[in-house]
MMTF fields as JSON, N, C-alpha, C and O atoms, coordinates in Angstrom:
{
  "mmtfVersion": "1.0.0",
  "mmtfProducer": "UNKNOWN",
  "numBonds": 459,
  "numAtoms": 460,
  "numGroups": 115,
  "numChains": 1,
  "numModels": 1,
  "chainsPerModel": [1],
  "groupsPerChain": [115],
  "chainIdList": ["A"],
  "bondAtomList": [4, 2, 8, 6, 12, 10, 16, 14, 20, 18, 24, 22, 28, 26, 32, 30, 36, 34, 40, 38, 44, 42, 48, 46, 52, 50, 56, 54, 60, 58, 64, 62, 68, 66, 72, 70, 76, 74, 80, 78, 84, 82, 88, 86, 92, 90, 96, 94, 100, 98, 104, 102, 108, 106, 112, 110, 116, 114, 120, 118, 124, 122, 128, 126, 132, 130, 136, 134, 140, 138, 144, 142, 148, 146, 152, 150, 156, 154, 160, 158, 164, 162, 168, 166, 172, 170, 176, 174, 180, 178, 184, 182, 188, 186, 192, 190, 196, 194, 200, 198, 204, 202, 208, 206, 212, 210, 216, 214, 220, 218, 224, 222, 228, 226, 232, 230, 236, 234, 240, 238, 244, 242, 248, 246, 252, 250, 256, 254, 260, 258, 264, 262, 268, 266, 272, 270, 276, 274, 280, 278, 284, 282, 288, 286, 292, 290, 296, 294, 300, 298, 304, 302, 308, 306, 312, 310, 316, 314, 320, 318, 324, 322, 328, 326, 332, 330, 336, 334, 340, 338, 344, 342, 348, 346, 352, 350, 356, 354, 360, 358, 364, 362, 368, 366, 372, 370, 376, 374, 380, 378, 384, 382, 388, 386, 392, 390, 396, 394, 400, 398, 404, 402, 408, 406, 412, 410, 416, 414, 420, 418, 424, 422, 428, 426, 432, 430, 436, 434, 440, 438, 444, 442, 448, 446, 452, 450, 456, 454],
  "bondOrderList": [1, 1, 1, 1, 1, 1, 1, 1, 1, 1, 1, 1, 1, 1, 1, 1, 1, 1, 1, 1, 1, 1, 1, 1, 1, 1, 1, 1, 1, 1, 1, 1, 1, 1, 1, 1, 1, 1, 1, 1, 1, 1, 1, 1, 1, 1, 1, 1, 1, 1, 1, 1, 1, 1, 1, 1, 1, 1, 1, 1, 1, 1, 1, 1, 1, 1, 1, 1, 1, 1, 1, 1, 1, 1, 1, 1, 1, 1, 1, 1, 1, 1, 1, 1, 1, 1, 1, 1, 1, 1, 1, 1, 1, 1, 1, 1, 1, 1, 1, 1, 1, 1, 1, 1, 1, 1, 1, 1, 1, 1, 1, 1, 1, 1],
  "groupList": [{"groupName": "MET", "atomNameList": ["N", "CA", "C", "O"], "elementList": ["N", "C", "C", "O"], "formalChargeList": [0, 0, 0, 0], "bondAtomList": [1, 0, 2, 1, 3, 2], "bondOrderList": [1, 1, 2], "singleLetterCode": "M", "chemCompType": "L-PEPTIDE LINKING"}, {"groupName": "ALA", "atomNameList": ["N", "CA", "C", "O"], "elementList": ["N", "C", "C", "O"], "formalChargeList": [0, 0, 0, 0], "bondAtomList": [1, 0, 2, 1, 3, 2], "bondOrderList": [1, 1, 2], "singleLetterCode": "A", "chemCompType": "L-PEPTIDE LINKING"}, {"groupName": "VAL", "atomNameList": ["N", "CA", "C", "O"], "elementList": ["N", "C", "C", "O"], "formalChargeList": [0, 0, 0, 0], "bondAtomList": [1, 0, 2, 1, 3, 2], "bondOrderList": [1, 1, 2], "singleLetterCode": "V", "chemCompType": "L-PEPTIDE LINKING"}, {"groupName": "LEU", "atomNameList": ["N", "CA", "C", "O"], "elementList": ["N", "C", "C", "O"], "formalChargeList": [0, 0, 0, 0], "bondAtomList": [1, 0, 2, 1, 3, 2], "bondOrderList": [1, 1, 2], "singleLetterCode": "L", "chemCompType": "L-PEPTIDE LINKING"}, {"groupName": "GLU", "atomNameList": ["N", "CA", "C", "O"], "elementList": ["N", "C", "C", "O"], "formalChargeList": [0, 0, 0, 0], "bondAtomList": [1, 0, 2, 1, 3, 2], "bondOrderList": [1, 1, 2], "singleLetterCode": "E", "chemCompType": "L-PEPTIDE LINKING"}, {"groupName": "THR", "atomNameList": ["N", "CA", "C", "O"], "elementList": ["N", "C", "C", "O"], "formalChargeList": [0, 0, 0, 0], "bondAtomList": [1, 0, 2, 1, 3, 2], "bondOrderList": [1, 1, 2], "singleLetterCode": "T", "chemCompType": "L-PEPTIDE LINKING"}, {"groupName": "LYS", "atomNameList": ["N", "CA", "C", "O"], "elementList": ["N", "C", "C", "O"], "formalChargeList": [0, 0, 0, 0], "bondAtomList": [1, 0, 2, 1, 3, 2], "bondOrderList": [1, 1, 2], "singleLetterCode": "K", "chemCompType": "L-PEPTIDE LINKING"}, {"groupName": "GLN", "atomNameList": ["N", "CA", "C", "O"], "elementList": ["N", "C", "C", "O"], "formalChargeList": [0, 0, 0, 0], "bondAtomList": [1, 0, 2, 1, 3, 2], "bondOrderList": [1, 1, 2], "singleLetterCode": "Q", "chemCompType": "L-PEPTIDE LINKING"}, {"groupName": "HIS", "atomNameList": ["N", "CA", "C", "O"], "elementList": ["N", "C", "C", "O"], "formalChargeList": [0, 0, 0, 0], "bondAtomList": [1, 0, 2, 1, 3, 2], "bondOrderList": [1, 1, 2], "singleLetterCode": "H", "chemCompType": "L-PEPTIDE LINKING"}, {"groupName": "ILE", "atomNameList": ["N", "CA", "C", "O"], "elementList": ["N", "C", "C", "O"], "formalChargeList": [0, 0, 0, 0], "bondAtomList": [1, 0, 2, 1, 3, 2], "bondOrderList": [1, 1, 2], "singleLetterCode": "I", "chemCompType": "L-PEPTIDE LINKING"}, {"groupName": "TYR", "atomNameList": ["N", "CA", "C", "O"], "elementList": ["N", "C", "C", "O"], "formalChargeList": [0, 0, 0, 0], "bondAtomList": [1, 0, 2, 1, 3, 2], "bondOrderList": [1, 1, 2], "singleLetterCode": "Y", "chemCompType": "L-PEPTIDE LINKING"}, {"groupName": "ARG", "atomNameList": ["N", "CA", "C", "O"], "elementList": ["N", "C", "C", "O"], "formalChargeList": [0, 0, 0, 0], "bondAtomList": [1, 0, 2, 1, 3, 2], "bondOrderList": [1, 1, 2], "singleLetterCode": "R", "chemCompType": "L-PEPTIDE LINKING"}, {"groupName": "ASN", "atomNameList": ["N", "CA", "C", "O"], "elementList": ["N", "C", "C", "O"], "formalChargeList": [0, 0, 0, 0], "bondAtomList": [1, 0, 2, 1, 3, 2], "bondOrderList": [1, 1, 2], "singleLetterCode": "N", "chemCompType": "L-PEPTIDE LINKING"}, {"groupName": "SER", "atomNameList": ["N", "CA", "C", "O"], "elementList": ["N", "C", "C", "O"], "formalChargeList": [0, 0, 0, 0], "bondAtomList": [1, 0, 2, 1, 3, 2], "bondOrderList": [1, 1, 2], "singleLetterCode": "S", "chemCompType": "L-PEPTIDE LINKING"}, {"groupName": "PHE", "atomNameList": ["N", "CA", "C", "O"], "elementList": ["N", "C", "C", "O"], "formalChargeList": [0, 0, 0, 0], "bondAtomList": [1, 0, 2, 1, 3, 2], "bondOrderList": [1, 1, 2], "singleLetterCode": "F", "chemCompType": "L-PEPTIDE LINKING"}, {"groupName": "CYS", "atomNameList": ["N", "CA", "C", "O"], "elementList": ["N", "C", "C", "O"], "formalChargeList": [0, 0, 0, 0], "bondAtomList": [1, 0, 2, 1, 3, 2], "bondOrderList": [1, 1, 2], "singleLetterCode": "C", "chemCompType": "L-PEPTIDE LINKING"}, {"groupName": "GLY", "atomNameList": ["N", "CA", "C", "O"], "elementList": ["N", "C", "C", "O"], "formalChargeList": [0, 0, 0, 0], "bondAtomList": [1, 0, 2, 1, 3, 2], "bondOrderList": [1, 1, 2], "singleLetterCode": "G", "chemCompType": "PEPTIDE LINKING"}, {"groupName": "ASP", "atomNameList": ["N", "CA", "C", "O"], "elementList": ["N", "C", "C", "O"], "formalChargeList": [0, 0, 0, 0], "bondAtomList": [1, 0, 2, 1, 3, 2], "bondOrderList": [1, 1, 2], "singleLetterCode": "D", "chemCompType": "L-PEPTIDE LINKING"}],
  "groupTypeList": [0, 1, 2, 3, 4, 2, 5, 6, 6, 7, 8, 9, 10, 8, 5, 3, 10, 11, 3, 12, 3, 13, 14, 13, 1, 9, 2, 1, 11, 15, 11, 6, 3, 7, 4, 5, 16, 2, 14, 6, 13, 6, 17, 1, 11, 3, 14, 7, 16, 3, 5, 7, 4, 3, 7, 13, 4, 9, 12, 4, 2, 3, 3, 16, 5, 0, 8, 17, 9, 4, 3, 4, 17, 10, 12, 11, 14, 16, 6, 9, 11, 3, 1, 11, 4, 6, 4, 3, 11, 17, 13, 6, 17, 2, 3, 2, 11, 1, 4, 6, 13, 6, 11, 6, 16, 4, 12, 11, 13, 17, 6, 6, 13, 11, 11],
  "groupIdList": [1, 2, 3, 4, 5, 6, 7, 8, 9, 10, 11, 12, 13, 14, 15, 16, 17, 18, 19, 20, 21, 22, 23, 24, 25, 26, 27, 28, 29, 30, 31, 32, 33, 34, 35, 36, 37, 38, 39, 40, 41, 42, 43, 44, 45, 46, 47, 48, 49, 50, 51, 52, 53, 54, 55, 56, 57, 58, 59, 60, 61, 62, 63, 64, 65, 66, 67, 68, 69, 70, 71, 72, 73, 74, 75, 76, 77, 78, 79, 80, 81, 82, 83, 84, 85, 86, 87, 88, 89, 90, 91, 92, 93, 94, 95, 96, 97, 98, 99, 100, 101, 102, 103, 104, 105, 106, 107, 108, 109, 110, 111, 112, 113, 114, 115],
  "secStructList": [7, 7, 7, 7, 7, 2, 2, 2, 2, 2, 2, 2, 2, 2, 2, 2, 2, 2, 2, 2, 2, 2, 2, 2, 2, 2, 2, 2, 2, 2, 2, 2, 2, 2, 2, 6, 6, 1, 1, 7, 6, 6, 2, 2, 2, 2, 2, 2, 2, 2, 2, 2, 2, 2, 2, 2, 2, 2, 2, 2, 2, 2, 2, 2, 2, 2, 2, 2, 2, 2, 2, 2, 2, 2, 2, 2, 2, 2, 2, 2, 2, 2, 2, 2, 2, 2, 2, 2, 2, 2, 2, 2, 2, 2, 2, 2, 2, 2, 2, 2, 2, 2, 2, 2, 2, 2, 2, 2, 2, 2, 2, 2, 6, 6, 7],
  "xCoordList": [1.019, 0.078, 0.782, 1.699, 0.299, 1.399, 1.072, 0.217, 2.388, 2.085, 2.205, 2.839, 1.017, 0.316, 0.609, 0.287, 1.356, 1.756, 0.49, -0.414, 0.435, -0.764, -1.557, -2.785, -1.071, -1.482, -2.271, -3.475, -1.752, -2.872, -4.004, -5.001, -3.886, -4.657, -5.968, -7.164, -5.408, -6.566, -7.184, -8.367, -6.361, -7.585, -8.384, -9.473, -7.689, -8.994, -10.108, -11.267, -9.614, -11.161, -12.4, -13.628, -11.375, -11.813, -12.944, -14.168, -12.133, -12.629, -13.979, -15.043, -13.89, -15.321, -15.906, -17.009, -15.806, -16.318, -17.362, -18.466, -17.081, -17.437, -18.167, -19.212, -17.97, -19.073, -19.816, -20.878, -19.934, -21.004, -21.912, -22.972, -21.687, -22.507, -23.288, -24.412, -22.597, -23.404, -24.2, -25.206, -23.402, -24.925, -26.291, -27.488, -25.798, -26.883, -28.204, -29.422, -26.894, -28.069, -28.638, -29.862, -28.348, -28.938, -30.52, -31.568, -30.526, -31.234, -32.653, -33.86, -31.544, -32.524, -33.365, -34.592, -32.7, -33.446, -34.217, -34.853, -34.448, -35.366, -36.35, -37.274, -36.573, -37.43, -37.857, -38.97, -37.542, -38.088, -38.722, -39.804, -38.124, -39.097, -40.293, -41.337, -39.905, -41.224, -41.98, -43.156, -41.767, -43.105, -43.546, -44.573, -42.947, -43.506, -44.477, -45.385, -44.379, -45.098, -44.542, -45.161, -43.538, -42.775, -42.578, -43.17, -41.869, -41.594, -42.468, -42.654, -43.234, -44.09, -43.311, -42.085, -44.205, -43.203, -42.685, -42.08, -42.865, -41.942, -40.431, -39.309, -40.905, -39.856, -38.769, -37.624, -39.451, -38.271, -37.242, -36.081, -38.198, -37.781, -36.741, -35.807, -36.941, -35.987, -34.669, -33.724, -34.755, -33.848, -32.809, -31.681, -33.513, -32.911, -31.93, -30.725, -33.145, -32.357, -30.728, -29.602, -31.203, -29.955, -28.846, -27.739, -28.726, -28.1, -27.67, -26.476, -28.231, -27.758, -26.875, -25.762, -27.563, -26.711, -25.319, -24.468, -24.94, -23.531, -23.038, -22.104, -23.638, -22.519, -21.949, -20.811, -22.747, -22.365, -21.529, -20.734, -21.727, -20.043, -19.244, -18.246, -19.045, -18.326, -17.557, -16.526, -18.324, -17.653, -16.981, -15.872, -17.808, -17.406, -15.883, -14.977, -15.646, -13.97, -13.223, -12.638, -13.451, -12.59, -11.917, -10.738, -13.11, -12.893, -11.811, -10.97, -12.362, -11.697, -10.543, -9.916, -9.499, -8.822, -7.985, -6.991, -8.604, -7.927, -7.852, -7.228, -8.665, -8.464, -7.174, -6.768, -6.651, -5.506, -4.082, -2.949, -4.427, -3.504, -3.513, -2.492, -4.879, -4.762, -3.543, -2.616, -4.436, -3.459, -2.047, -1.33, -1.338, 0.08, 0.469, 1.623, -0.206, 0.274, 0.087, 0.974, -0.586, -1.134, 0.501, 1.232, 0.87, 1.502, 2.921, 3.48, 3.507, 4.325, 4.711, 5.798, 3.624, 4.12, 3.806, 4.441, 3.312, 2.968, 4.56, 4.921, 5.364, 6.651, 7.839, 8.756, 7.391, 8.049, 7.723, 8.628, 6.226, 5.933, 6.678, 7.26, 6.592, 7.154, 8.781, 9.24, 9.417, 10.464, 10.835, 11.976, 10.11, 10.701, 9.903, 10.572, 8.585, 8.775, 9.654, 9.909, 9.986, 11.205, 12.613, 13.244, 12.879, 14.052, 13.569, 14.343, 12.486, 12.166, 12.227, 12.633, 11.956, 12.105, 13.717, 14.333, 14.109, 15.868, 15.921, 15.803, 16.052, 16.224, 16.191, 16.957, 14.778, 14.716, 15.204, 15.397, 15.459, 15.994, 17.294, 17.502, 18.089, 19.654, 19.352, 19.922, 18.486, 18.731, 17.747, 17.99, 16.893, 16.635, 17.33, 17.231, 18.444, 19.909, 20.748, 21.473, 20.893, 22.116, 21.762, 22.467, 20.354, 19.188, 19.562, 20.006, 19.694, 19.888, 20.995, 21.344, 22.019, 23.431, 23.807, 24.735, 23.143, 23.647, 23.036, 23.631, 22.24, 20.971, 22.415, 22.981, 22.977, 23.371, 24.693, 25.368, 25.56, 26.338, 26.586, 27.714, 25.238, 25.173, 24.667, 24.489, 24.356, 23.902, 25.236, 25.685, 25.747, 27.714, 27.971, 27.975, 28.226, 28.754, 28.09, 28.766, 27.301, 26.188, 26.434, 26.373, 26.731, 26.778, 28.507, 29.014, 29.001, 30.669, 30.539, 30.664, 30.237, 30.342, 29.28, 29.464, 28.64, 27.594, 28.551, 28.165, 30.008, 30.87, 31.583, 32.269],
  "yCoordList": [-1.146, -0.228, 1.193, 1.349, 2.209, 3.545, 3.859, 3.371, 5.203, 5.918, 7.32, 7.765, 7.849, 9.322, 10.249, 9.988, 11.488, 12.307, 13.105, 13.457, 13.35, 13.817, 15.287, 15.222, 16.195, 16.91, 16.084, 16.332, 14.975, 14.233, 13.492, 13.311, 13.189, 12.337, 13.366, 13.133, 14.422, 15.507, 15.963, 16.283, 15.966, 15.855, 15.344, 15.723, 13.725, 12.677, 12.942, 13.088, 13.025, 13.527, 14.65, 14.649, 15.496, 16.585, 16.274, 16.271, 16.002, 15.178, 14.593, 15.157, 13.674, 12.705, 13.263, 12.724, 14.065, 15.163, 15.993, 16.313, 16.198, 16.981, 16.322, 16.798, 15.206, 14.083, 13.804, 13.695, 13.593, 12.766, 14.02, 13.74, 15.398, 16.764, 16.846, 17.347, 16.244, 16.074, 15.382, 15.437, 14.286, 13.069, 13.522, 13.235, 14.009, 14.724, 15.796, 15.931, 16.506, 17.844, 16.62, 16.743, 15.88, 15.408, 14.525, 14.636, 13.769, 13.438, 14.343, 14.161, 15.537, 16.5, 17.058, 16.975, 17.643, 18.206, 17.021, 17.424, 15.702, 14.889, 14.803, 14.196, 15.291, 15.312, 16.799, 16.983, 17.689, 18.899, 18.728, 19.289, 17.903, 17.638, 16.593, 16.451, 15.991, 15.262, 15.959, 15.939, 16.427, 18.26, 18.792, 19.339, 18.99, 20.409, 18.896, 19.114, 18.085, 16.893, 16.531, 16.049, 16.853, 16.22, 15.177, 14.324, 14.729, 13.171, 12.28, 12.618, 11.228, 10.615, 10.227, 10.33, 9.646, 9.684, 8.078, 7.676, 7.003, 6.244, 6.708, 6.319, 7.84, 7.656, 8.363, 8.006, 9.214, 10.12, 8.523, 8.138, 8.109, 6.918, 6.232, 5.885, 5.947, 5.021, 6.053, 5.516, 6.845, 8.116, 8.139, 7.674, 8.701, 8.659, 7.656, 7.688, 6.362, 4.932, 4.586, 4.425, 4.557, 4.609, 5.732, 5.206, 7.113, 7.924, 7.258, 6.987, 7.098, 6.73, 5.061, 4.834, 4.209, 2.903, 3.049, 2.337, 4.15, 4.796, 5.319, 4.74, 6.693, 6.904, 5.986, 6.196, 4.781, 3.918, 2.935, 2.217, 2.922, 1.917, 2.755, 2.096, 3.987, 4.736, 4.937, 4.491, 5.499, 5.693, 4.147, 4.074, 3.062, 1.511, 1.663, 1.489, 1.97, 1.795, 2.557, 2.239, 3.863, 4.516, 4.552, 4.777, 4.239, 4.002, 2.521, 2.43, 1.52, 0.808, 0.932, 0.531, 1.614, 1.749, 2.545, 2.083, 3.876, 4.496, 3.827, 4.304, 2.498, 2.283, 1.463, 1.182, 1.162, -0.014, 1.066, 0.676, 2.498, 3.458, 3.713, 3.453, 4.298, 4.86, 3.791, 4.124, 1.97, 1.148, 1.234, 1.472, 1.111, 1.449, 2.31, 2.192, 3.555, 5.123, 4.874, 5.422, 4.324, 4.256, 3.271, 3.729, 1.807, 1.388, 1.971, 1.902, 2.583, 3.123, 4.45, 4.613, 5.216, 6.212, 5.449, 5.949, 4.798, 3.806, 3.463, 3.447, 3.223, 2.37, 3.942, 4.119, 4.501, 6.281, 6.389, 6.617, 6.263, 6.708, 5.58, 5.863, 4.267, 3.287, 3.478, 3.052, 4.127, 4.212, 5.318, 5.383, 6.159, 7.329, 7.156, 7.496, 6.688, 5.967, 4.893, 4.902, 4.08, 3.363, 3.84, 3.472, 4.975, 6.075, 6.891, 7.199, 6.938, 7.602, 6.658, 7.198, 5.669, 4.412, 4.389, 4.813, 3.88, 3.466, 4.863, 4.574, 6.131, 7.292, 7.184, 7.341, 6.809, 6.838, 5.719, 6.029, 4.505, 3.27, 3.688, 3.687, 4.05, 4.524, 5.601, 5.568, 6.349, 7.45, 6.407, 6.82, 5.383, 4.334, 3.669, 3.217, 3.392, 2.368, 3.305, 2.96, 4.663, 5.314, 5.881, 6.255, 5.757, 5.981, 5.143, 5.635, 3.859, 2.356, 2.349, 1.889, 2.779, 2.3, 3.655, 3.551, 4.903, 5.424, 5.155, 5.475, 4.758, 4.455, 3.196, 3.705, 2.075, 1.056, 1.627, 0.794, 2.776, 3.281, 3.716, 3.749, 4.327, 5.289, 4.16, 4.558, 2.927, 2.054, 1.736, 2.068, 1.238, 0.527, 1.506, 1.237, 2.852, 3.921, 3.866, 4.151, 3.648, 3.73, 2.501, 2.663, 1.242, -0.087, 0.298, -0.065, 0.902, 0.906, 1.611, 1.135, 2.963, 4.163, 3.198, 3.683, 2.449, 1.758, 0.768, 0.149, 0.142, -0.515, 0.12, -0.456],
  "zCoordList": [0.025, -0.04, 0.13, 0.935, -0.672, -1.022, 0.475, 1.214, 0.78, 1.985, 1.165, 0.208, 2.301, 1.244, 2.545, 3.704, 2.029, 2.547, 3.178, 2.42, 4.372, 5.059, 4.053, 4.004, 3.502, 2.219, 1.648, 1.589, 1.132, 0.273, 0.692, -0.007, 1.51, 2.729, 3.061, 2.881, 3.535, 3.717, 2.416, 2.303, 1.52, -0.035, -0.343, -0.775, -0.052, -0.469, 0.468, 0.08, 2.136, 2.972, 2.436, 2.343, 2.182, 1.799, 0.566, 0.698, -0.721, -1.581, -1.22, -1.476, -0.738, -0.15, 0.717, 0.805, 1.442, 1.813, 0.914, 1.354, 0.088, -1.389, -1.807, -2.249, -1.836, -2.84, -2.145, -2.758, -1.123, -0.114, 0.175, 0.735, -0.111, -0.152, -1.252, -1.243, -2.479, -3.783, -4.112, -4.819, -3.218, -3.551, -2.237, -2.26, -1.592, -0.394, -1.092, -0.968, -1.992, -2.773, -3.756, -3.805, -4.277, -5.544, -4.774, -5.41, -3.529, -2.87, -2.468, -2.308, -2.418, -1.927, -2.935, -2.896, -3.864, -5.401, -5.932, -6.906, -5.716, -5.863, -5.199, -5.74, -3.928, -2.816, -3.261, -2.768, -3.823, -4.199, -5.457, -5.625, -6.56, -7.712, -7.415, -8.053, -6.414, -6.323, -5.715, -6.077, -5.099, -4.415, -4.88, -4.477, -6.219, -7.511, -7.975, -8.778, -7.711, -8.882, -10.541, -11.49, -10.453, -11.632, -11.256, -11.918, -10.291, -9.861, -9.477, -8.308, -9.699, -8.81, -7.65, -7.635, -6.373, -5.251, -5.387, -4.393, -6.618, -6.699, -7.36, -7.038, -8.569, -9.608, -8.118, -7.84, -7.537, -6.89, -6.035, -6.171, -5.354, -4.283, -4.65, -3.927, -6.212, -6.839, -7.666, -8.244, -7.621, -7.893, -6.212, -6.05, -5.392, -4.395, -4.164, -3.915, -4.38, -3.267, -4.266, -3.794, -5.905, -6.82, -6.378, -6.494, -5.904, -5.844, -4.204, -4.071, -3.463, -2.229, -2.47, -1.996, -3.177, -3.16, -3.532, -3.0, -4.637, -5.534, -4.447, -3.894, -3.84, -2.624, -1.694, -1.274, -1.242, -0.496, -1.137, -0.53, -2.353, -2.686, -3.175, -3.468, -3.486, -4.072, -1.864, -1.361, -1.449, 0.156, 0.711, 1.241, 0.493, 0.649, 0.185, 1.0, -1.057, -1.816, -0.822, 0.213, -1.557, -1.064, 0.533, 0.807, 1.55, 2.602, 3.185, 4.079, 2.157, 2.53, 2.398, 3.378, 0.992, 0.728, 1.912, 2.473, 2.189, 3.417, 4.824, 5.772, 4.847, 6.1, 6.489, 7.617, 5.288, 5.126, 5.076, 5.357, 4.654, 4.356, 6.061, 6.699, 6.824, 8.046, 9.276, 10.014, 8.829, 9.847, 9.429, 10.401, 8.214, 8.162, 8.673, 9.086, 8.915, 9.49, 10.504, 11.158, 11.16, 12.859, 13.354, 14.232, 12.56, 12.632, 12.859, 13.954, 11.698, 11.372, 12.492, 13.048, 12.612, 13.828, 15.225, 16.153, 15.448, 16.712, 17.102, 18.279, 16.127, 16.417, 16.839, 17.641, 16.152, 16.904, 18.028, 18.831, 18.574, 20.026, 20.922, 21.97, 20.39, 20.838, 21.342, 22.402, 20.441, 20.598, 21.256, 21.715, 21.379, 22.308, 23.679, 24.654, 23.969, 25.282, 26.146, 27.35, 25.252, 25.296, 25.92, 26.911, 24.759, 25.136, 27.162, 28.068, 27.121, 28.196, 29.534, 30.563, 29.566, 30.254, 30.518, 31.497, 29.561, 29.584, 30.52, 31.711, 30.309, 31.087, 32.765, 33.716, 32.491, 33.856, 34.654, 35.83, 34.352, 34.64, 35.515, 36.728, 34.383, 34.648, 36.031, 37.122, 35.667, 37.279, 38.553, 39.687, 38.544, 39.51, 39.968, 41.109, 38.961, 39.285, 39.716, 40.649, 39.211, 40.37, 41.919, 42.856, 41.713, 43.118, 43.729, 44.766, 43.735, 44.281, 44.427, 45.514, 43.567, 44.101, 44.961, 45.763, 44.833, 45.933, 47.372, 48.401, 47.358, 48.472, 48.957, 49.924, 48.659, 49.009, 49.049, 49.656, 48.67, 49.402, 50.303, 50.795, 50.917, 52.151, 52.922, 54.073, 52.804, 53.775, 54.167, 55.264, 53.49, 53.742, 54.733, 55.934, 54.18, 55.053, 56.478, 57.467, 56.543, 57.589, 58.9, 60.119, 58.089, 58.787, 59.302, 60.363, 58.505, 59.177, 60.326, 61.455, 60.005, 61.098, 62.32, 63.436, 62.349, 63.764, 64.012, 65.004, 63.446, 64.5, 65.237, 66.081]
}
């Protein structure tokens, strides 16, 4: 699957939004034409149904593809986050080990001074 730049993804989602707005407008215009009596109720429902079927099919194909791309991005960018978390954990571990070592040294000197 191709890796998309964030601007390309934004363009795709914006285009899908505009496409869905257009389908909504077609359905609404069919309803208006039905209200004027130009379309019979049955014809208006048919054209609205065909329009919404096509809209659903386009959305399903496009969103299936985008789902795969988003999953790849999620995994790729998740690796970056996990590496950073590991880095932070490792640096904390170094501090914790240093603190423990320091305490052990203090405990040894306390035991020696008590003797």
